VEXDREN-2710 file (C-alpha; in Angstrom, 1 decimal):
% VEXDREN-2710
k/r/px/py/pz
1/MET/-80.4/-161.7/195.4
2/ALA/-77.3/-162.1/193.4
3/ALA/-77.4/-161.3/189.7
4/PRO/-77.2/-164.4/187.5
5/SER/-73.8/-164.8/186.0
6/ARG/-73.7/-164.1/182.2
7/GLN/-72.1/-166.9/180.3
8/LYS/-69.8/-166.0/177.4
9/ARG/-71.1/-167.1/174.1
10/PRO/-68.8/-169.5/172.2
11/ASP/-67.1/-168.0/169.2
12/PRO/-68.8/-169.0/166.0
13/PRO/-67.0/-171.7/164.1
14/PRO/-64.7/-170.5/161.3
15/PRO/-66.3/-170.7/157.9
16/PRO/-65.3/-173.9/156.0
17/PRO/-62.6/-173.5/153.5
18/ALA/-63.7/-172.9/150.0
19/PRO/-63.6/-176.1/148.0
20/HIS/-60.6/-176.4/145.7
21/SER/-61.6/-175.4/142.3
22/GLN/-60.1/-177.9/139.8
23/THR/-61.2/-175.6/137.0
24/SER/-59.4/-172.5/138.4
25/SER/-56.2/-174.6/138.9
26/TRP/-56.2/-175.8/135.3
27/THR/-57.0/-172.3/134.1
28/ALA/-54.1/-170.8/136.0
29/PHE/-51.8/-173.6/134.7
30/TRP/-53.0/-173.0/131.1
31/VAL/-52.5/-169.2/131.4
32/GLU/-49.0/-169.6/132.8
33/GLY/-48.1/-172.1/130.1
34/CYS/-49.4/-169.8/127.3
35/GLU/-47.4/-166.9/128.8
36/GLN/-44.2/-169.0/128.8
37/ILE/-44.9/-170.0/125.1
38/ARG/-45.5/-166.4/124.3
39/GLN/-42.2/-165.3/125.9
40/LEU/-40.3/-168.1/124.0
41/SER/-41.9/-167.1/120.7
42/LYS/-40.3/-163.7/121.0
43/TRP/-37.0/-165.3/120.0
44/LEU/-38.6/-165.9/116.6
45/ARG/-39.2/-162.2/115.9
46/PHE/-37.7/-160.6/112.8
47/GLY/-34.6/-158.6/113.4
48/LEU/-33.2/-160.5/116.4
49/ARG/-30.7/-162.3/114.2
50/VAL/-31.0/-165.4/116.3
51/LYS/-33.4/-167.7/114.3
52/ARG/-30.9/-168.4/111.5
53/TRP/-28.3/-169.6/114.0
54/LEU/-30.8/-171.7/115.9
55/VAL/-31.7/-173.4/112.7
56/VAL/-28.0/-174.1/111.9
57/GLY/-27.6/-175.5/115.4
58/LEU/-30.6/-177.7/115.2
59/PHE/-29.5/-179.0/111.8
60/GLY/-26.1/-179.7/113.2
61/ILE/-27.7/-181.8/116.0
62/ALA/-29.7/-183.8/113.4
63/VAL/-26.5/-184.5/111.4
64/LEU/-24.6/-185.4/114.6
65/VAL/-27.3/-187.9/115.6
66/ALA/-27.3/-189.4/112.1
67/GLY/-23.5/-189.8/112.2
68/VAL/-23.6/-191.4/115.6
69/ASP/-26.4/-193.7/114.4
70/LEU/-24.3/-194.9/111.5
71/MET/-21.3/-195.5/113.7
72/LEU/-23.1/-197.4/116.5
73/LEU/-26.0/-198.8/114.5
74/THR/-28.4/-197.8/117.2
75/GLN/-31.1/-196.9/114.6
76/LEU/-31.8/-193.6/116.3
77/SER/-33.0/-192.1/113.0
78/ASP/-34.4/-193.3/109.7
79/LEU/-31.3/-192.2/107.9
80/GLY/-29.5/-195.4/108.9
81/ASP/-32.1/-197.5/107.3
82/GLY/-32.3/-195.3/104.2
83/LEU/-28.5/-195.6/103.7
84/ASN/-28.7/-199.3/104.2
85/GLN/-31.2/-199.6/101.4
86/ILE/-29.2/-197.3/99.0
87/LEU/-25.9/-199.1/99.7
88/TYR/-27.6/-202.6/99.3
89/ALA/-29.2/-201.5/96.0
90/GLN/-26.0/-200.1/94.6
91/PHE/-23.3/-202.3/96.0
92/GLY/-25.0/-205.2/97.7
93/ILE/-23.6/-204.2/101.2
94/LEU/-25.7/-204.0/104.4
95/LEU/-24.2/-201.8/107.2
96/SER/-26.1/-203.8/109.7
97/GLN/-23.9/-206.8/109.0
98/THR/-21.5/-206.0/111.8
99/ASN/-19.4/-209.1/110.9
100/SER/-18.5/-207.6/107.6
101/ALA/-15.1/-205.7/107.6
102/VAL/-16.4/-203.8/104.5
103/ALA/-19.5/-202.7/106.4
104/LEU/-17.4/-201.5/109.4
105/THR/-15.2/-199.5/107.0
106/TYR/-18.3/-197.8/105.6
107/GLN/-19.6/-197.1/109.0
108/VAL/-16.4/-195.3/110.0
109/LEU/-15.9/-193.5/106.7
110/ILE/-19.4/-192.2/106.6
111/GLY/-20.6/-192.1/110.2
112/LEU/-17.5/-190.5/111.8
113/PRO/-17.2/-187.6/109.4
114/LEU/-20.9/-187.0/109.5
115/ALA/-20.9/-186.9/113.3
116/ALA/-17.9/-184.5/113.3
117/MET/-19.6/-182.2/110.7
118/GLY/-22.8/-182.1/112.7
119/PHE/-21.0/-181.3/115.9
120/LEU/-19.1/-178.4/114.3
121/MET/-22.3/-177.1/112.7
122/PHE/-23.9/-177.1/116.2
123/LEU/-21.0/-175.3/117.8
124/TYR/-21.0/-172.7/114.9
125/GLY/-24.7/-172.0/115.3
126/LEU/-24.5/-171.8/119.1
127/LYS/-21.5/-169.4/118.9
128/ASN/-23.1/-167.1/116.5
129/ALA/-26.4/-167.1/118.4
130/LEU/-24.6/-166.1/121.6
131/ALA/-22.6/-163.5/119.8
132/SER/-25.8/-162.0/118.3
133/VAL/-27.4/-161.8/121.8
134/THR/-24.3/-160.4/123.6
135/SER/-23.6/-157.9/120.9
136/ALA/-27.0/-156.3/121.6
137/VAL/-26.7/-156.5/125.4
138/ALA/-23.0/-155.5/125.6
139/PRO/-21.9/-154.0/122.3
140/ALA/-18.2/-154.2/121.3
141/PRO/-16.9/-156.0/124.3
142/ASN/-13.2/-155.6/125.1
143/GLU/-12.7/-159.3/125.5
144/PRO/-14.5/-162.5/124.3
145/ILE/-17.8/-163.1/126.2
146/VAL/-16.6/-166.5/127.4
147/ASP/-13.5/-164.8/129.1
148/THR/-15.7/-162.2/130.6
149/ILE/-18.1/-164.8/132.1
150/TRP/-15.2/-166.9/133.4
151/ARG/-13.5/-163.9/135.0
152/ARG/-16.7/-162.7/136.7
153/ARG/-17.4/-166.2/138.0
154/GLN/-13.9/-166.5/139.4
155/LEU/-14.1/-163.1/141.1
156/ALA/-17.6/-163.9/142.5
157/GLY/-16.0/-166.8/144.3
158/GLY/-13.2/-164.7/145.8
159/ALA/-12.7/-163.9/149.5
160/ARG/-15.0/-161.5/151.3
161/ILE/-12.9/-158.5/152.1
162/VAL/-14.0/-155.3/154.0
163/VAL/-11.7/-152.3/153.6
164/ILE/-12.0/-149.4/156.0
165/GLY/-10.5/-145.9/155.4
166/GLY/-10.6/-143.1/153.0
167/GLY/-8.5/-140.8/150.8
168/THR/-6.4/-141.8/147.8
169/GLY/-4.6/-144.5/149.7
170/LEU/-7.7/-146.6/150.0
171/SER/-8.7/-146.2/146.4
172/THR/-5.1/-147.3/145.4
173/MET/-5.4/-150.5/147.3
174/LEU/-8.9/-151.2/145.8
175/ARG/-7.5/-151.1/142.3
176/GLY/-5.4/-154.1/143.2
177/LEU/-7.9/-156.1/145.2
178/LYS/-10.6/-156.0/142.6
179/GLU/-8.4/-158.2/140.4
180/TYR/-8.8/-161.0/143.0
181/THR/-12.4/-160.8/144.2
182/SER/-15.6/-158.9/143.6
183/ASN/-16.8/-159.5/147.2
184/ILE/-15.4/-156.2/148.4
185/THR/-17.1/-153.8/150.7
186/ALA/-15.5/-150.4/151.2
187/VAL/-16.5/-148.5/154.3
188/VAL/-15.5/-144.9/153.7
189/THR/-15.2/-141.9/155.9
190/VAL/-17.5/-138.9/155.3
191/THR/-15.8/-136.1/157.3
192/ASP/-14.2/-134.3/154.3
193/ASP/-15.1/-130.6/154.3
194/GLY/-12.7/-129.2/151.8
195/GLY/-12.6/-128.7/148.0
196/SER/-15.5/-129.8/145.8
197/SER/-16.9/-132.1/148.6
198/GLY/-16.9/-129.3/151.1
199/ARG/-18.8/-126.9/148.7
200/LEU/-21.4/-129.6/148.0
201/LEU/-21.7/-130.2/151.7
202/ARG/-22.4/-126.5/152.4
203/GLU/-24.5/-125.7/149.4
204/PHE/-26.7/-128.8/149.2
205/ASN/-26.5/-130.1/152.8
206/MET/-25.3/-133.5/151.6
207/LEU/-22.6/-135.9/152.7
208/PRO/-19.2/-135.1/151.1
209/PRO/-18.9/-137.5/148.1
210/GLY/-15.2/-137.1/147.3
211/ASP/-13.7/-140.2/149.0
212/ILE/-16.7/-142.3/148.0
213/ARG/-16.2/-141.2/144.4
214/ASN/-12.5/-142.2/144.4
215/CYS/-13.5/-145.7/145.7
216/LEU/-16.2/-146.1/143.1
217/VAL/-13.8/-145.3/140.3
218/ALA/-11.2/-147.6/141.7
219/LEU/-13.6/-150.5/141.7
220/ALA/-15.2/-149.6/138.3
221/ASP/-15.4/-152.2/135.6
222/ALA/-16.5/-149.5/133.1
223/GLU/-14.6/-148.2/130.0
224/PRO/-11.5/-146.1/130.8
225/LEU/-13.2/-143.0/129.2
226/MET/-16.1/-143.4/131.7
227/GLN/-13.6/-143.5/134.6
228/GLN/-11.8/-140.4/133.3
229/LEU/-15.1/-138.7/133.1
230/PHE/-15.9/-139.4/136.8
231/GLN/-12.5/-138.0/137.8
232/TYR/-12.7/-134.9/135.6
233/ARG/-12.3/-131.7/137.5
234/PHE/-13.5/-128.4/135.9
235/GLU/-10.7/-125.9/135.6
236/PRO/-11.1/-122.4/136.9
237/GLY/-12.6/-120.2/134.2
238/LYS/-14.2/-116.8/133.6
239/GLN/-17.7/-116.0/132.8
240/GLU/-18.1/-114.4/129.4
241/LYS/-21.2/-112.3/130.0
242/PRO/-20.8/-108.7/128.6
243/GLY/-20.1/-106.2/131.3
244/ALA/-19.2/-108.9/133.9
245/GLU/-15.9/-108.5/135.8
246/GLY/-15.0/-112.1/135.2
247/SER/-16.0/-113.8/138.4
248/ASP/-15.1/-117.5/138.7
249/SER/-17.4/-120.0/137.1
250/GLY/-19.7/-121.9/139.4
251/LEU/-18.3/-125.2/138.2
252/SER/-14.6/-124.2/138.9
253/GLY/-12.9/-126.8/141.1
254/HIS/-15.9/-129.2/141.0
255/ASN/-15.4/-132.8/140.1
256/PHE/-17.9/-134.3/137.6
257/GLY/-18.3/-137.5/139.7
258/ASN/-19.2/-135.4/142.8
259/LEU/-21.8/-133.5/140.8
260/LEU/-23.3/-136.8/139.4
261/ILE/-23.6/-138.2/143.0
262/ALA/-25.3/-134.9/144.0
263/ALA/-27.7/-135.2/141.1
264/MET/-28.4/-138.8/142.0
265/LEU/-29.2/-137.7/145.6
266/HIS/-31.7/-135.1/144.3
267/ILE/-33.4/-137.8/142.1
268/THR/-33.5/-140.6/144.7
269/GLY/-33.8/-138.5/147.8
270/ASP/-31.4/-140.8/149.7
271/PHE/-27.5/-140.6/149.8
272/GLU/-27.1/-144.3/150.2
273/GLU/-29.4/-145.0/147.2
274/ALA/-27.5/-142.3/145.2
275/VAL/-24.2/-144.1/145.8
276/ARG/-25.8/-147.5/144.9
277/GLU/-27.2/-146.1/141.6
278/THR/-23.8/-144.5/140.8
279/SER/-22.2/-147.9/141.4
280/ARG/-24.4/-149.4/138.7
281/VAL/-23.4/-146.7/136.2
282/LEU/-19.8/-147.6/136.8
283/ALA/-20.4/-151.4/137.0
284/ILE/-18.2/-151.6/140.1
285/ARG/-16.8/-154.9/141.5
286/GLY/-18.1/-154.8/145.0
287/ARG/-19.9/-152.0/146.9
288/VAL/-19.0/-148.7/148.6
289/LEU/-20.8/-147.6/151.8
290/PRO/-20.5/-144.4/153.8
291/ALA/-19.3/-144.9/157.4
292/THR/-22.5/-143.2/158.5
293/THR/-25.4/-141.4/156.8
294/ARG/-25.4/-138.7/159.4
295/GLN/-23.6/-135.4/158.7
296/VAL/-20.6/-135.5/161.0
297/GLY/-17.6/-133.2/161.4
298/LEU/-14.2/-133.9/162.8
299/ARG/-12.8/-132.2/165.9
300/ALA/-9.2/-132.5/167.0
301/GLU/-7.5/-131.8/170.3
302/PHE/-3.8/-131.0/170.0
303/GLU/-1.1/-131.7/172.5
304/ASP/-1.0/-128.0/173.6
305/GLY/-4.8/-128.2/174.4
306/THR/-6.0/-126.4/171.3
307/VAL/-9.2/-127.7/169.8
308/VAL/-10.0/-127.2/166.1
309/GLU/-13.1/-128.4/164.2
310/GLY/-13.1/-129.2/160.5
311/GLU/-10.8/-131.7/158.7
312/SER/-9.3/-129.1/156.4
313/LEU/-8.4/-126.8/159.4
314/ILE/-6.9/-129.7/161.4
315/THR/-4.1/-130.5/159.0
316/ALA/-3.4/-126.8/158.6
317/GLN/-2.4/-126.4/162.3
318/LYS/0.9/-128.1/161.9
319/GLN/0.8/-129.5/165.4
320/ARG/0.8/-132.9/167.0
321/ILE/-2.7/-134.3/167.5
322/ALA/-3.6/-135.8/170.9
323/ARG/-7.0/-137.2/169.8
324/VAL/-9.9/-136.7/167.4
325/THR/-13.6/-137.0/168.0
326/LEU/-16.8/-136.6/165.9
327/THR/-19.1/-133.7/166.3
328/ASP/-21.9/-136.2/166.5
329/PRO/-20.7/-139.1/168.8
330/ASP/-24.0/-140.9/168.5
331/ALA/-23.7/-141.4/164.7
332/ASP/-24.7/-144.9/163.7
333/PRO/-23.2/-147.0/161.0
334/LEU/-25.1/-148.7/158.2
335/GLU/-26.4/-152.2/159.1
336/GLU/-25.0/-153.3/155.8
337/SER/-21.5/-152.3/157.0
338/LEU/-21.8/-154.2/160.2
339/GLU/-23.1/-157.3/158.5
340/ALA/-20.2/-157.2/156.0
341/ILE/-17.7/-156.9/158.9
342/ARG/-19.3/-159.9/160.7
343/THR/-19.1/-162.1/157.7
344/ALA/-15.8/-161.0/156.2
345/ASP/-12.8/-163.3/155.6
346/ALA/-10.5/-160.3/155.9
347/ILE/-10.7/-156.7/157.2
348/VAL/-8.2/-154.3/155.8
349/ILE/-7.7/-150.9/157.5
350/GLY/-6.0/-148.1/155.6
351/PRO/-3.8/-147.0/154.0
352/GLY/-4.6/-143.4/154.4
353/SER/-4.3/-140.4/156.7
354/VAL/-4.4/-141.7/160.2
355/TYR/-6.5/-139.1/162.0
356/THR/-8.6/-137.8/159.0
357/SER/-9.2/-140.9/156.9
358/VAL/-8.8/-144.0/159.0
359/VAL/-9.7/-143.1/162.6
360/PRO/-13.0/-141.4/161.9
361/ASN/-14.5/-144.7/160.8
362/PHE/-13.9/-146.2/164.2
363/LEU/-15.4/-143.2/165.9
364/VAL/-18.8/-144.2/164.4
365/ARG/-20.6/-146.0/167.2
366/GLY/-20.4/-149.8/167.0
367/VAL/-17.8/-150.1/164.2
368/ALA/-14.8/-150.8/166.4
369/ALA/-16.7/-153.3/168.4
370/ALA/-17.9/-155.1/165.3
371/VAL/-14.4/-155.3/163.9
372/THR/-13.0/-156.6/167.2
373/GLU/-15.7/-159.3/167.4
374/SER/-15.3/-160.4/163.8
375/ARG/-13.5/-163.7/163.2
376/ALA/-11.9/-162.2/160.1
377/LEU/-8.2/-161.7/159.4
378/LYS/-7.5/-158.1/160.4
379/ILE/-4.7/-156.1/158.7
380/TYR/-3.5/-152.6/159.1
381/VAL/-1.7/-151.2/156.1
382/CYS/0.9/-148.6/157.2
383/ASN/1.5/-145.5/155.1
384/VAL/4.6/-145.1/153.0
385/MET/5.1/-141.4/153.8
386/THR/4.1/-139.2/156.8
387/GLN/1.2/-136.8/156.5
388/PRO/2.3/-133.2/156.9
389/GLY/0.5/-131.5/159.9
390/GLU/-0.9/-134.8/161.0
391/THR/1.7/-137.6/161.5
392/ASP/5.0/-135.6/161.3
393/GLY/7.9/-137.8/162.6
394/TYR/5.8/-140.9/162.9
395/GLN/7.4/-144.3/162.4
396/ALA/5.4/-147.4/161.5
397/SER/4.8/-148.3/165.2
398/ASP/3.5/-144.8/165.8
399/HIS/0.9/-145.2/163.1
400/ALA/-0.3/-148.5/164.4
401/ARG/-0.4/-147.3/168.0
402/ALA/-2.4/-144.1/167.1
403/VAL/-5.1/-146.2/165.4
404/LEU/-5.4/-148.6/168.2
405/LYS/-5.5/-145.9/170.8
406/GLN/-8.2/-144.0/169.0
407/ALA/-10.3/-147.1/168.3
408/GLY/-10.0/-148.2/172.0
409/LEU/-10.1/-151.8/170.9
410/PRO/-7.7/-154.3/169.2
411/VAL/-9.1/-153.8/165.7
412/PHE/-6.2/-155.4/164.0
413/ASP/-3.3/-157.8/164.7
414/HIS/-1.3/-157.7/161.5
415/VAL/0.6/-154.7/160.1
416/LEU/1.8/-154.5/156.5
417/ILE/5.0/-152.3/156.5
418/ASN/6.8/-151.1/153.4
419/VAL/10.6/-151.5/153.8
420/SER/11.5/-150.2/150.4
421/GLU/13.0/-146.8/150.6
422/PRO/12.1/-144.2/147.9
423/SER/14.8/-142.7/145.8
424/GLU/16.7/-139.6/147.0
425/GLU/15.0/-137.6/144.3
426/VAL/11.5/-138.6/145.4
427/ARG/12.3/-138.1/149.1
428/GLY/13.7/-134.7/148.3
429/ARG/10.5/-133.7/146.5
430/TYR/8.4/-134.8/149.4
431/ALA/10.6/-133.1/151.9
432/GLY/9.6/-129.8/150.2
433/VAL/6.0/-130.3/151.4
434/GLY/7.0/-131.6/154.9
435/ALA/6.6/-135.3/154.3
436/GLU/9.2/-138.0/154.9
437/TRP/9.5/-141.8/154.5
438/VAL/7.9/-143.8/157.3
439/LEU/10.7/-145.8/159.0
440/PRO/9.9/-149.5/159.2
441/ASP/10.6/-150.1/162.9
442/VAL/9.5/-153.7/162.8
443/ASP/10.8/-154.7/166.2
444/ARG/8.8/-151.9/167.9
445/VAL/5.7/-153.0/166.1
446/ARG/6.2/-156.5/167.4
447/THR/6.5/-155.2/171.0
448/LEU/2.9/-153.8/170.6
449/GLY/1.7/-157.4/170.4
450/LEU/1.2/-157.1/166.6
451/ARG/2.6/-159.2/163.8
452/PRO/4.5/-157.1/161.3
453/ILE/4.4/-158.1/157.6
454/PRO/7.4/-156.3/156.1
455/GLY/7.8/-156.2/152.3
456/ASP/8.5/-154.2/149.2
457/PHE/5.1/-152.6/148.6
458/LEU/6.3/-149.4/147.0
459/ALA/5.1/-148.4/143.5
460/GLU/7.6/-147.6/140.8
461/GLY/7.7/-144.0/139.6
462/ASN/8.1/-140.5/140.8
463/ILE/5.4/-140.7/143.5
464/ALA/5.9/-142.5/146.8
465/HIS/2.8/-144.6/147.3
466/HIS/1.8/-148.2/147.5
467/SER/1.7/-150.4/144.5
468/PRO/-1.9/-151.7/144.0
469/ASP/-0.6/-155.1/142.7
470/LYS/2.0/-155.7/145.4
471/LEU/-0.4/-154.7/148.2
472/ALA/-3.3/-156.8/146.9
473/ALA/-1.0/-159.8/146.3
474/ALA/0.3/-159.6/149.9
475/ILE/-3.2/-159.4/151.4
476/VAL/-4.5/-162.3/149.3
477/HIS/-1.5/-164.3/150.2
478/LEU/-2.2/-163.8/153.9
479/ILE/-5.9/-164.8/153.4
480/ASN/-4.8/-168.0/151.5
481/ARG/-2.3/-169.0/154.2
482/ARG/-5.0/-168.6/156.9
483/ASP/-7.3/-170.9/154.9
484/ARG/-4.6/-173.6/155.4
485/PRO/-4.7/-174.1/159.2
486/LEU/-1.5/-176.2/159.6
487/ILE/0.7/-173.7/157.6
488/TRP/-1.0/-170.8/159.4
489/ALA/-0.3/-172.3/162.9
490/LEU/3.4/-173.0/162.0
491/ASP/3.8/-169.6/160.5
492/ARG/2.4/-167.8/163.6
493/ARG/4.9/-169.7/165.8
494/LEU/7.9/-168.3/163.8
END
């Protein structure tokens, strides 16, 4: 005999929802209202230096309303009726008699000055109230608060620009771009293993902060003294302990900004967060992101087959580089970097050392593909001078070709090329260290399928490098032309 089938019991119905408590809703509303009143009442505390100016402003509004009431006879306040009674008792004139020329004269002579005085009193009280608040929040500003607010609002509406690279060339360009927009994302290489950055890398097992520090200072909106502090480098010194042989101080050669980032790393436990907190200290316009948060080194293969690992050793070989790779080819970029690339209006690559500052960013997995797929305007800024032991003998087309070859994808289609030749004195000084002016072979750049943008981008002075202002102006000009489709289409046909 077959066993009877067991029927599944139906699930019990869900409990009915609790009835809405009208009392609890009113209680929450009352508590929230009381909290808002309590917060507003804090503005009446002694010592804020705000109450007096609020009273002046409110009194000015009252006088303004009274003056407008007298001019328009709208009877918005009792002052109009009171003046009518006084004037009628003294002179037998009623202001409400609009047909009387004398009444109209009194309205203009009394109402207009009264309204103007009230308006000025209101502005005076408002100005001093804002000044009292801003002086406590941002003491001793370098410019009027209204100019600061206007400038920051204008910068916040600027173009979204992603810059990719490293070294001093990138930071130089950032100084110019921050005057046009605060929507800047700098993606910076982290393969430096020399100097202060290399020591921190080895001693604290952290990402090298040198190039990131330079970009932070370039984008800083802080006081000049704060920027100098971040760039301060401790000079070699001797320990003064009795009996010591005078070994070098542990701070010798270290940069204060690098040490601060290292301290932030130990406090936060995360390098990305350490950079973010340091950005707040400097109040930078934009953000700076490492190309990857993994510790990666740089490996170069030279044309003679020699392989050298380490950025500082690569440039010391004084040989032509065939290609460079990362010691960790699976290093992933930050998602923030990829999102910034996807939504950018323009992506600017370089300037900087081709193989040790620019190319390493594209060796991080996914970066080159993200740049290629982006609909942004893509610009490569060619160096002014060659890099000794890295790009000896390179012309402008060689720089562009090397970046494209290493990236493996068309990561840019415009090339900004400096055509202004440095002075003989400057060129002679650079020749002493093995550097020479990059020849602007514009025609050869065009044969690569790229659009050259030649111009005078050289800074004035005894150093051959890009002018931040000229470079930024050229980049913003390209972005603005692209925003006007007809001009852009005609320009591309030329």
